C-alpha positions as CSV (number, residue, x, y, z in Angstrom):
1,X,-11.2,-21.3,-4.2
2,X,-9.9,-17.7,-3.6
3,X,-8.0,-18.5,-0.9
4,X,-5.9,-21.3,-3.2
5,X,-5.2,-18.6,-6.3
6,X,-2.6,-16.4,-6.2
7,X,-2.9,-12.9,-7.2
8,X,-0.7,-10.1,-6.9
9,X,-1.0,-8.0,-3.5
10,X,-1.2,-4.6,-4.7
11,X,-3.1,-2.3,-1.7
12,X,-0.2,-1.0,0.5
13,X,2.5,-2.7,-1.8
14,X,1.7,-1.0,-5.3
15,X,1.1,2.5,-3.7
16,X,4.2,2.4,-1.6
17,X,6.2,1.4,-4.8
18,X,3.9,4.2,-6.7
19,X,5.4,6.5,-4.0
20,X,8.9,5.2,-4.3
21,X,8.5,5.8,-8.4
22,X,7.0,9.5,-7.7
23,X,9.9,10.2,-5.4
24,X,13.0,8.9,-8.0
25,X,11.5,11.2,-10.7
26,X,10.4,14.3,-8.5
27,X,7.0,14.5,-10.5
28,X,3.6,13.3,-10.6
29,X,4.4,11.7,-13.6
30,X,5.2,7.8,-12.3
31,X,7.1,6.1,-14.6
32,X,5.1,4.8,-17.9
33,X,5.9,1.2,-17.3
34,X,5.4,-1.0,-15.1
35,X,8.3,-3.4,-13.3
36,X,9.1,-6.2,-15.1
37,X,7.5,-9.1,-13.9
38,X,8.9,-12.8,-14.5
39,X,11.2,-11.1,-17.3
40,X,8.2,-10.0,-19.1
41,X,7.3,-5.7,-19.1
42,X,4.0,-5.1,-17.6
43,X,2.0,-3.0,-19.9
44,X,2.1,1.1,-19.4
45,X,-0.5,2.6,-17.2
46,X,-3.4,4.9,-19.1
47,X,-3.6,8.3,-18.3
48,X,-6.6,7.7,-16.9
49,X,-5.0,5.0,-14.1
50,X,-2.5,7.7,-14.0
51,X,-4.7,10.4,-12.8
52,X,-6.6,7.9,-10.7
53,X,-3.6,7.3,-9.1
54,X,-2.7,10.7,-8.5
55,X,-5.8,11.1,-6.6
56,X,-5.6,7.9,-4.8
57,X,-1.9,8.8,-3.4
58,X,-3.4,12.3,-2.3
59,X,-6.5,10.4,-0.5
60,X,-4.2,8.2,1.2
61,X,-1.5,10.5,2.2
62,X,-4.5,12.7,3.8
63,X,-5.9,9.8,5.5
64,X,-5.9,9.9,9.1
65,X,-4.1,6.6,10.7
66,X,-5.6,5.5,14.0
67,X,-3.4,5.0,16.9
68,X,-2.0,1.4,17.2
69,X,-2.5,0.8,13.7
70,X,1.0,-0.6,13.0
71,X,0.9,-3.6,15.4
72,X,-2.9,-4.3,14.3
73,X,-1.6,-3.9,10.6
74,X,1.3,-6.5,11.1
75,X,-1.1,-8.8,13.0
76,X,-3.4,-8.8,10.3
77,X,-0.9,-9.4,7.7
78,X,0.3,-12.2,9.5
79,X,-3.0,-13.8,9.9
80,X,-3.7,-13.1,6.3
81,X,-0.3,-15.1,5.3
82,X,-1.1,-18.0,7.5
83,X,-4.7,-18.6,6.1
84,X,-2.6,-18.6,2.5
85,X,-4.9,-16.0,1.6
86,X,-3.6,-13.1,-1.3
87,X,-5.6,-9.6,-1.2
88,X,-6.2,-9.1,-4.9
89,X,-4.8,-6.4,-6.9
90,X,-3.3,-5.5,-10.0
91,X,-1.4,-2.7,-11.6
92,X,-3.4,0.4,-12.1
93,X,-6.1,-0.7,-9.6
94,X,-7.8,2.1,-8.0
95,X,-7.8,2.3,-3.9
96,X,-11.9,1.9,-4.3
97,X,-11.3,-1.1,-6.4
98,X,-9.0,-2.9,-4.2
99,X,-11.4,-2.2,-1.3
100,X,-14.4,-3.6,-2.9
101,X,-12.1,-6.7,-4.4
102,X,-11.0,-7.1,-0.6
103,X,-14.1,-7.2,0.7
104,X,-15.0,-9.9,-1.4
105,X,-12.4,-12.6,-0.4
106,X,-13.8,-15.4,1.3
107,X,-12.3,-15.8,4.9
108,X,-10.6,-12.2,4.6
109,X,-13.3,-10.1,6.3
110,X,-13.3,-12.0,9.7
111,X,-9.5,-11.6,9.8
112,X,-9.9,-8.0,9.1
113,X,-12.5,-7.6,11.5
114,X,-10.5,-9.6,14.3
115,X,-7.9,-6.7,14.2
116,X,-10.2,-4.0,14.1
117,X,-10.3,-3.4,10.3
118,X,-13.0,-2.9,8.0
119,X,-11.7,-3.3,4.3
120,X,-11.5,0.3,3.7
121,X,-9.8,1.0,7.0
122,X,-7.4,-1.9,6.3
123,X,-6.7,-0.7,2.4
124,X,-6.3,2.8,3.7
125,X,-4.1,2.3,6.2
126,X,-2.1,-0.2,4.7
127,X,-1.5,2.3,1.8
128,X,-1.2,5.5,4.0
129,X,1.6,4.0,5.8
130,X,3.5,2.8,2.7
131,X,3.2,6.3,1.2
132,X,3.8,8.3,4.3
133,X,6.6,6.3,5.1
134,X,8.4,6.2,1.7
135,X,8.1,9.9,1.5
136,X,9.6,10.6,5.2
137,X,12.7,9.2,3.9
138,X,13.1,11.2,0.8
139,X,16.5,13.0,1.3
140,X,16.3,17.0,1.7
141,X,17.8,17.6,-1.4
142,X,15.7,15.2,-3.5
143,X,12.2,17.0,-2.5
144,X,10.6,19.3,-5.0
145,X,7.8,21.4,-4.9
146,X,5.8,18.7,-6.6
147,X,5.8,16.0,-4.4
148,X,3.0,15.4,-2.3
149,X,3.4,15.9,1.5
150,X,2.1,13.5,4.2
151,X,-0.1,14.5,7.2
152,X,2.0,15.5,9.9
153,X,0.1,13.5,12.2
154,X,1.0,10.6,10.7
155,X,4.4,11.4,10.5
156,X,4.4,12.0,14.0
157,X,2.8,8.4,14.6
158,X,5.5,6.6,12.4
159,X,8.0,8.6,14.0
160,X,7.0,7.9,17.8
161,X,6.5,4.1,16.6
162,X,9.7,3.1,14.8
163,X,10.1,-0.5,16.3
164,X,6.3,-1.1,15.0
165,X,6.7,0.3,11.8
166,X,10.0,-1.7,11.4
167,X,7.9,-4.7,12.3
168,X,5.3,-4.2,9.7
169,X,7.9,-3.7,7.1
170,X,9.3,-6.9,8.2
171,X,6.5,-8.5,7.4
172,X,5.7,-7.0,3.9
173,X,9.1,-7.9,3.1
174,X,9.6,-11.6,3.8
175,X,5.9,-12.4,3.3
176,X,6.1,-11.5,-0.6
177,X,3.2,-13.3,-2.4
178,X,4.5,-16.4,-4.6
179,X,3.8,-16.1,-8.2
């Protein structure tokens, strides 16, 4: 049943969007309202959700990416989409909540395991790549002292594997969830 239910993919995409919003304002205060979805404005995040998001962004930015993670993420996402699965999520969901929900999606844990991921490794890796990649591309003049700094090892890994990173981005861009 869950594989037929269309739920918003949140893990890496939402955190990457949060990073973009963070970069755009140059402060930890991310936009107070979510982007419009189907023409309707989403509710604002609560102060508690904002604090959780800041904590989760920091946690994800300091997660150590494994060598070879980019092709594994790409293959995993392709397999997830081929199986017509949508890892659950919603705006304001914490990383811990996302990890717990991902582990409960019928058919998803075997795909993750086949690609060398636990639900935690998958969510954390995808989120870390999204945030690190977003922050790597901040023009020097737009960076502020309040902006988080990604782990240098993760930046080096992404820079050394540009083709793999572009392949992952391509999958994320072309495989948008249908609503």
